[in-house]
C-alpha positions as CSV (number, residue, x, y, z in Angstrom):
1,M,23.7,41.7,78.1
2,P,26.6,42.2,75.6
3,T,29.6,40.0,76.1
4,S,33.3,41.0,75.6
5,D,34.8,40.2,72.2
6,P,38.6,39.7,71.8
7,Y,38.5,41.0,68.2
8,T,36.2,44.0,68.7
9,F,39.1,46.5,68.4
10,D,40.7,45.2,65.3
11,D,39.0,47.8,63.1
12,L,38.9,50.6,65.6
13,S,39.3,54.1,63.9
14,L,38.9,57.7,64.8
15,D,35.2,58.8,64.4
16,H,35.3,62.4,65.7
17,I,36.7,64.7,68.4
18,R,34.6,66.7,70.8
19,F,35.9,70.0,72.2
20,H,34.2,71.5,75.2
21,V,34.4,75.3,74.8
22,R,33.4,78.4,76.7
23,N,32.2,80.3,73.6
24,I,31.4,78.5,70.3
25,E,31.6,81.7,68.2
26,T,35.2,82.3,69.3
27,T,36.2,78.8,68.5
28,L,34.4,78.8,65.2
29,A,36.4,81.9,64.2
30,W,39.6,80.1,65.1
31,L,38.8,76.9,63.1
32,I,36.7,78.3,60.2
33,G,38.4,81.7,59.8
34,G,41.9,80.4,60.4
35,Y,42.0,76.8,59.2
36,G,39.2,76.8,56.6
37,L,37.1,74.1,58.3
38,A,33.4,74.2,57.3
39,V,30.3,73.9,59.4
40,R,28.7,70.5,58.8
41,A,25.9,70.2,61.4
42,V,24.3,72.2,64.2
43,S,22.0,71.7,67.2
44,R,19.4,73.9,68.7
45,P,20.7,75.3,72.1
46,G,19.5,73.1,74.9
47,A,17.6,70.7,72.7
48,G,18.2,67.0,72.2
49,S,19.1,64.3,74.6
50,G,22.2,62.8,76.2
51,A,25.3,64.9,75.5
52,E,23.3,67.4,73.6
53,A,20.8,68.2,76.4
54,G,21.7,71.5,78.1
55,A,24.2,72.4,75.4
56,R,24.7,73.9,72.0
57,S,26.9,72.0,69.5
58,V,28.3,72.6,66.1
59,E,30.2,70.1,63.9
60,V,33.0,71.4,61.8
61,G,35.4,69.5,59.6
62,A,37.4,69.0,56.4
63,N,38.0,65.8,54.5
64,D,38.4,63.1,57.3
65,I,38.6,65.6,60.1
66,S,35.4,65.9,62.2
67,I,35.2,68.1,65.3
68,V,32.2,68.7,67.5
69,L,32.3,71.9,69.5
70,T,30.0,71.9,72.6
71,E,29.2,74.9,74.7
72,A,27.1,74.4,77.8
73,V,23.9,76.4,78.2
74,S,23.2,74.8,81.6
75,D,25.6,74.7,84.6
76,N,24.8,71.0,85.0
77,H,26.2,70.0,81.6
78,A,29.5,68.2,81.4
79,A,30.9,70.9,79.2
80,A,30.4,73.5,81.9
81,R,32.3,71.4,84.4
82,Y,35.1,70.7,82.0
83,V,35.5,74.3,81.0
84,A,35.5,75.4,84.6
85,R,38.4,73.1,85.4
86,H,40.4,73.2,82.2
87,G,39.2,75.9,79.8
88,D,38.6,74.9,76.2
89,G,40.0,71.5,75.3
90,V,39.5,68.0,73.9
91,A,37.0,66.2,76.1
92,D,36.2,63.2,73.9
93,I,38.2,61.2,71.4
94,A,35.4,59.2,69.8
95,L,36.3,55.8,68.3
96,R,34.4,54.1,65.5
97,V,33.9,50.4,66.1
98,P,31.8,47.7,64.4
99,D,29.9,46.9,67.6
100,A,29.7,49.7,70.2
101,A,28.0,47.4,72.8
102,A,30.6,44.7,72.5
103,A,33.4,47.4,72.6
104,H,32.0,48.8,75.8
105,A,31.5,45.4,77.4
106,T,35.1,44.3,76.4
107,A,36.7,47.5,77.7
108,V,34.8,47.4,81.0
109,A,35.6,43.7,81.5
110,R,39.3,44.7,81.0
111,G,39.2,47.4,83.7
112,A,37.9,50.5,82.0
113,R,35.5,52.8,83.8
114,S,32.1,53.0,82.2
115,V,30.9,56.5,81.5
116,A,27.8,55.8,79.4
117,A,26.1,52.5,78.8
118,P,25.3,51.5,75.2
119,A,22.4,53.5,73.7
120,R,20.8,53.5,70.3
121,H,20.1,56.8,68.5
122,G,18.3,55.8,65.3
123,E,21.0,54.1,63.2
124,L,23.8,55.0,65.6
125,V,24.8,53.1,68.7
126,T,27.1,54.8,71.2
127,A,28.7,53.9,74.6
128,S,31.5,55.7,76.5
129,I,34.4,54.8,78.8
130,G,37.0,56.9,80.7
131,G,40.4,57.5,79.1
132,F,43.2,59.7,80.5
133,G,42.6,62.6,82.7
134,D,39.0,63.9,82.1
135,V,39.1,62.7,78.4
136,V,36.5,60.0,77.5
137,H,36.3,57.7,74.6
138,T,32.9,57.3,73.0
139,F,32.5,54.1,70.9
140,V,30.4,54.9,67.8
141,Q,28.8,52.2,65.7
142,R,27.3,53.5,62.4
143,P,26.2,51.8,59.3
144,D,28.6,51.6,56.4
145,G,28.3,54.7,54.2
146,A,26.0,56.4,56.7
147,G,26.0,60.2,56.1
148,G,24.7,63.0,58.2
149,P,26.0,64.5,61.5
150,V,28.6,62.5,63.4
151,V,26.7,62.7,66.7
152,P,23.0,62.3,67.5
153,G,20.9,65.5,67.9
154,L,22.5,67.6,65.3
155,R,21.0,68.6,61.9
156,P,23.1,68.7,58.8
157,V,23.7,72.0,56.9
158,P,24.7,72.2,53.2
159,R,28.4,71.4,52.7
160,D,30.7,74.3,51.8
161,V,32.8,73.7,48.7
162,A,35.8,74.8,50.9
163,T,35.5,71.5,52.7
164,L,36.4,69.7,49.5
165,E,39.3,72.0,48.7
166,N,40.9,72.1,52.1
167,R,44.3,70.3,52.2
168,L,44.0,69.4,55.9
169,L,43.2,65.7,55.4
170,S,43.0,63.8,58.7
171,V,44.2,63.7,62.3
172,D,47.8,62.4,62.3
173,H,48.1,62.1,66.1
174,F,47.2,63.5,69.5
175,A,49.9,64.7,71.7
176,V,49.0,63.9,75.3
177,C,50.7,65.2,78.4
178,V,50.6,62.9,81.4
179,R,51.6,63.4,85.0
180,P,55.1,62.3,86.1
181,G,55.0,58.6,86.9
182,D,51.8,57.9,84.9
183,I,53.1,57.1,81.4
184,D,53.6,53.4,81.9
185,D,50.1,53.0,83.4
186,T,48.7,54.9,80.5
187,V,50.5,52.7,78.0
188,A,49.2,49.7,79.8
189,F,45.6,50.9,79.7
190,Y,45.6,51.4,75.9
191,R,47.5,48.2,75.4
192,D,45.5,46.0,77.7
193,V,42.0,47.6,77.3
194,L,41.9,48.8,73.7
195,D,44.5,46.5,72.1
196,F,46.8,49.4,71.1
197,R,50.4,48.7,70.4
198,L,53.5,50.5,71.8
199,T,55.3,51.6,68.7
200,F,57.9,54.1,69.9
201,T,59.8,55.0,73.1
202,E,62.3,57.8,73.5
203,K,63.9,59.7,76.4
204,L,64.7,63.2,75.2
205,Q,67.2,65.5,76.9
206,I,67.0,69.1,75.8
207,G,69.4,71.3,77.6
208,R,68.4,71.2,81.3
209,Q,65.0,69.7,80.5
210,A,64.0,66.1,79.8
211,M,60.9,64.1,78.9
212,T,59.9,60.6,78.0
213,T,57.8,59.9,75.0
214,K,55.9,56.7,74.3
215,V,53.6,56.3,71.3
216,V,50.6,54.0,71.3
217,E,48.7,53.1,68.1
218,S,45.5,51.3,67.4
219,R,45.7,48.0,65.5
220,S,44.3,49.7,62.5
221,G,47.0,52.4,62.7
222,D,44.2,55.0,62.5
223,V,44.5,56.4,66.0
224,T,47.8,57.4,67.4
225,L,48.5,58.9,70.9
226,T,51.9,60.4,71.6
227,L,52.2,60.3,75.4
228,I,54.7,62.7,77.0
229,E,55.8,62.7,80.6
230,P,58.1,65.3,82.1
231,D,61.2,64.3,84.0
232,T,60.9,66.0,87.4
233,T,64.6,65.5,88.2
234,Q,65.4,68.1,85.5
235,E,64.4,71.8,85.0
236,R,60.7,72.4,84.5
237,G,59.4,73.0,80.9
238,H,56.3,73.4,78.8
239,I,55.0,69.9,79.7
240,D,55.0,70.7,83.4
241,E,53.3,74.1,82.6
242,F,50.6,72.3,80.6
243,L,49.9,69.9,83.5
244,D,49.8,72.8,85.9
245,D,47.5,74.9,83.7
246,H,45.2,72.1,82.6
247,G,45.0,70.4,86.0
248,C,45.6,66.8,84.9
249,A,46.5,64.7,81.9
250,G,45.1,66.0,78.6
251,V,45.6,66.7,74.9
252,Q,48.2,69.3,74.4
253,H,47.9,69.5,70.7
254,L,46.3,67.9,67.6
255,A,48.4,67.2,64.5
256,F,46.5,67.6,61.2
257,A,48.0,65.7,58.2
258,T,48.4,67.5,54.9
259,D,49.7,66.6,51.5
260,G,51.3,69.9,50.7
261,I,52.6,71.7,53.8
262,V,54.3,74.7,52.1
263,T,51.1,75.6,50.2
264,T,48.9,74.9,53.2
265,V,51.0,77.1,55.5
266,E,51.0,79.9,53.0
267,D,47.2,79.8,52.8
268,L,46.8,79.6,56.6
269,R,49.1,82.6,57.1
270,R,47.0,84.6,54.7
271,R,44.0,83.6,56.9
272,G,45.7,85.0,59.9
273,V,47.1,81.9,61.6
274,A,50.3,82.6,63.5
275,F,52.9,79.9,63.7
276,M,55.8,79.4,66.1
277,G,59.0,80.9,64.7
278,T,62.3,79.1,63.9
279,P,65.7,80.6,64.3
280,D,67.6,81.3,61.0
281,T,70.4,79.2,62.4
282,Y,68.2,76.1,62.1
283,Y,68.2,76.5,58.3
284,R,71.8,77.5,58.0
285,T,72.9,74.3,59.7
286,L,70.1,72.1,58.2
287,P,72.3,70.7,55.4
288,D,74.7,69.3,58.0
289,R,71.9,67.2,59.5
290,L,69.9,66.1,56.4
291,V,69.0,67.1,52.8
292,P,65.2,67.7,52.3
293,T,63.8,65.6,49.5
294,R,60.5,67.3,48.6
295,Y,61.1,71.0,49.3
296,T,64.2,73.2,49.2
297,V,65.8,74.7,52.3
298,D,64.7,78.1,51.0
299,E,61.0,77.0,50.7
300,L,61.1,75.6,54.2
301,H,62.9,78.6,55.6
302,G,60.4,81.0,53.9
303,Q,57.5,79.3,55.8
304,Q,59.5,78.4,59.0
305,I,58.7,74.7,58.4
306,L,60.8,72.0,60.2
307,V,62.1,68.8,58.6
308,D,63.2,65.5,60.2
309,E,63.8,62.0,59.1
310,D,63.9,58.4,60.2
311,H,64.6,55.0,58.6
312,G,61.3,55.3,56.7
313,G,61.7,58.7,55.2
314,Q,61.1,62.3,56.0
315,L,58.5,64.4,57.7
316,Y,57.7,68.2,57.5
317,Q,56.0,69.9,60.4
318,I,55.1,73.3,61.9
319,F,53.3,74.3,65.1
320,A,50.7,77.0,65.3
321,K,50.7,79.4,68.2
322,S,48.1,78.6,70.8
323,V,45.0,80.9,70.9
324,H,44.0,79.5,74.3
325,P,44.3,81.9,77.2
326,S,46.4,79.4,79.1
327,N,48.2,78.0,76.0
328,T,46.9,74.5,76.8
329,I,45.8,73.5,73.3
330,F,47.3,74.2,69.9
331,L,47.5,72.7,66.4
332,E,50.3,71.1,64.4
333,L,50.5,70.5,60.6
334,I,52.5,67.5,59.4
335,E,53.3,66.0,56.0
336,R,54.8,62.6,56.0
337,M,57.1,61.3,53.2
338,G,57.5,57.8,54.7
339,A,58.6,58.8,58.2
340,R,56.7,57.3,61.1
341,S,58.4,59.2,64.0
342,F,57.3,62.6,65.4
343,G,60.1,65.0,64.8
344,S,62.1,64.6,68.0
345,G,65.2,65.5,66.0
346,N,63.6,68.9,65.4
347,I,63.2,69.5,69.1
348,T,67.0,69.0,69.7
349,A,67.9,71.0,66.5
350,L,65.6,73.9,67.5
351,Y,67.1,74.0,71.0
352,E,70.7,74.0,69.7
353,A,69.8,76.7,67.1
354,A,68.2,78.9,69.7
355,E,71.2,78.4,72.0
356,R,73.6,79.5,69.1
357,E,71.5,82.6,68.5
358,R,71.5,83.5,72.2
359,S,75.2,83.0,72.3
360,A,75.8,85.1,69.3
361,A,73.5,87.9,70.7
362,R,75.4,87.8,74.0
363,D,78.7,88.0,72.2
364,E,77.5,91.0,70.2
365,S,76.2,92.7,73.3
366,Q,79.6,92.2,75.1
367,A,81.5,93.5,72.1
368,A,79.4,96.6,72.0
């Protein structure tokens, strides 16, 4: 029987993300048609074993981004139960480790719930534990340099050249909404079980709404979870709505890192991706808050991109509109120029800009 290892999580990194979806074709249109991800591997519907039995899966990706979409073809499959409760969403944040059996033993010894015992699939070894809400973490052990599909049971397809040209590089972070009162226990789980570090804490007041954010990061720095808890003493907001619609803690959005956000956003808009708008007032008052270093205010304004800064530098970000029927999952693009924070200054600035626009519109209406 494997024994726990105090150093097993030192080199933990993100392996892949599994989405459970109601209809793969619809999700492929979103990620391939909109974001230019390419199909990397597919399964035969209902074939395979383990997580692939009773389901159809397709792996898509670009650069270091790997996403496995799973649609149940049997009512008994975990994807069917997940979708019935939540709709489409992130069901598994899979973590690559040097020794999956040791990672599983260590996590369970530290209090994690075992979901799947260690199992060998050819060269791969996997094991799973429960994370937050209905999200699990599958530990993946794979030989150095091993190619092919990221999960057992899929067969590779020829790589599309678009995968090499895509400027979506990696997953910057996961934004996770947790129920009121749960954020400290969630931080403790990742700190005590998986050796994550608490790197950032902030209480944010936005008008009559408030939230607490705590960021946990793996020792390697490769996996970052931005945990968000609503303040129930204040007015309800979008975090409360997510928790109501999703039914429990879950991934609200994924942030993809890019090295050229203006060009990337231009390309995605041509592909039909719709982004959340930004009031013109935000850009008129931007020089009072900071001076962008990589892009001009006009360039940012033209693509509705936000900018923030911290002691390390600047970051540029934009949020796409959700295509989920309940708005419970969406994507963010982010480019970091030294900054390690997550754009909290933008939240406040956007709120203030929106308030100024509403006030101006109200004044115009009264004057008329």
